[in-house]
C-alpha positions in Angstrom: -13.9 144.9 -70.7 -17.6 145.5 -70.2 -18.4 141.9 -71.3 -15.9 140.5 -68.8 -17.4 142.5 -66.0 -20.9 141.3 -66.8 -19.6 137.7 -67.1 -17.9 137.9 -63.7 -21.0 139.3 -62.0 -23.2 136.6 -63.6 -20.8 133.9 -62.5 -20.8 135.2 -58.9 -24.6 135.3 -58.9 -24.8 131.8 -60.2 -22.4 130.5 -57.6 -24.2 132.3 -54.8 -27.6 131.0 -56.0 -26.2 127.4 -56.0 -24.9 127.8 -52.5 -28.2 129.3 -51.3 -30.3 126.5 -52.8 -27.9 123.9 -51.4 -28.2 125.3 -47.9 -32.0 125.3 -48.2 -32.1 121.6 -49.3 -29.6 120.3 -46.8 -30.3 122.3 -43.8 -27.7 123.6 -41.4 -27.8 120.9 -38.7 -24.8 119.0 -37.3 -25.2 116.3 -40.0 -25.3 118.8 -42.9 -22.3 118.5 -45.3 -19.7 121.2 -44.9 -20.2 124.1 -47.2 -17.3 125.0 -49.6 -16.8 128.7 -50.1 -16.2 128.7 -53.9 -16.0 132.5 -54.1 -12.6 132.3 -52.4 -11.0 129.7 -54.5 -8.5 131.4 -56.8 -6.9 129.7 -59.7 -3.2 130.4 -59.7 -1.2 130.7 -62.9 1.9 128.6 -63.1 4.9 130.6 -62.0 7.1 132.1 -64.7 10.0 129.9 -63.6 8.0 126.7 -64.2 7.5 127.5 -67.9 11.3 127.3 -68.5 13.9 124.6 -68.0 15.5 125.2 -64.6 18.9 126.8 -64.9 18.4 127.8 -68.6 19.2 131.1 -70.2 15.4 131.5 -70.9 14.6 131.2 -67.2 17.3 133.7 -66.3 16.1 136.2 -68.8 12.4 135.8 -67.8 12.8 135.8 -64.0 15.7 138.1 -63.4 17.3 139.5 -66.6 20.7 138.8 -67.9 22.3 142.2 -68.1 23.4 145.3 -66.3 24.2 148.7 -67.7 26.9 151.3 -67.1 27.5 155.0 -67.4 29.9 156.4 -70.0 33.5 155.3 -69.4 32.5 153.6 -66.1 32.6 150.1 -64.8 31.2 150.7 -61.3 27.9 149.0 -60.5 24.8 151.1 -59.9 22.3 150.3 -57.2 20.0 148.9 -59.9 22.8 146.7 -61.2 23.6 145.4 -57.7 20.0 144.6 -57.2 19.9 142.6 -60.4 23.1 140.8 -59.5 21.8 139.9 -56.0 19.0 138.1 -57.8 21.5 136.5 -60.3 23.6 135.2 -57.4 20.6 133.7 -55.6 19.5 132.1 -58.9 23.0 130.6 -59.3 22.9 129.2 -55.8 19.6 127.6 -56.5 20.9 126.2 -59.8 24.3 124.9 -58.6 25.2 123.2 -61.8 24.9 126.5 -63.8 28.1 128.3 -65.0 28.0 131.7 -66.6 30.1 133.6 -69.1 30.0 137.3 -68.3 30.4 139.4 -71.5 31.6 142.9 -71.2 30.5 145.5 -73.9 31.1 149.1 -74.7 29.5 151.6 -77.0 31.0 152.6 -80.4 33.0 155.6 -79.1 36.6 155.2 -78.3 39.3 153.0 -79.8 39.1 149.3 -80.1 41.8 148.7 -77.5 40.1 151.1 -75.0 36.7 149.5 -75.4 38.1 146.0 -75.0 39.7 147.0 -71.8 36.6 148.8 -70.6 34.4 145.7 -71.5 36.8 143.5 -69.5 36.5 145.8 -66.4 32.7 145.7 -66.7 32.7 141.9 -67.0 35.0 141.6 -64.0 32.9 144.0 -61.9 29.9 141.8 -62.5 31.9 138.6 -61.8 33.5 140.0 -58.6 30.2 141.2 -57.2 28.5 137.9 -57.8 31.5 136.0 -56.4 31.4 138.2 -53.3 27.8 137.0 -52.7 29.0 133.4 -52.4 29.1 132.1 -55.9 32.4 130.3 -56.7 34.4 132.4 -59.1 35.2 129.2 -61.0 31.6 129.2 -62.1 32.0 132.6 -63.8 34.1 133.2 -66.9 34.6 136.7 -68.4 35.1 137.9 -72.0 35.2 141.3 -73.5 33.8 142.2 -76.8 34.4 145.9 -76.5 32.3 147.6 -79.2 32.3 144.6 -81.6 28.9 143.2 -80.6 26.4 146.1 -80.1 23.0 145.3 -78.7 21.6 148.0 -80.9 23.0 149.6 -84.0 23.1 153.4 -84.5 24.4 156.5 -82.9 23.3 158.7 -80.1 22.9 158.6 -76.3 19.9 156.2 -76.2 21.8 153.7 -78.4 25.1 154.1 -76.6 23.3 153.5 -73.2 22.0 150.1 -74.4 25.4 149.0 -75.6 27.3 149.9 -72.3 26.6 146.6 -70.6 27.7 143.3 -69.1 25.6 140.2 -70.0 25.4 136.9 -68.2 25.3 133.9 -70.6 24.5 130.4 -69.4 27.1 128.0 -70.6 
């Protein structure tokens, strides 16, 4: 950190010294070349999206995220989930050839049948919300895995919270 600070100061001094000596040599009359303020030029990093194939799963994961989470035995969307899905819908509108499969998941508690039904309700909640934002429902499939495909193995509230989810998968 200290080295970077010193290097930045040295670079700024070198640039200002070059600018000052250039002004002295060329003068400031009407025929003098225009001065370029190099201290204001900022290199911009390529956007996150440009590093990924447009419409790919990787782009979705990097720019928005592919999942929303639910409370225990619930399938209603939180404000955070709705915010994520607003971005997913906008992304799908930009990438009009992309179709998604929405996977519904549950934690390990409950019967297999109950968790499959809960996963289906979660997937449909995600699909219905994105469709209501103007994405054709034909571009969204749903599937429920219940508790069969946990994101994290183990037991306890932290693990269960990560497994109660709906995930968008580019197909």
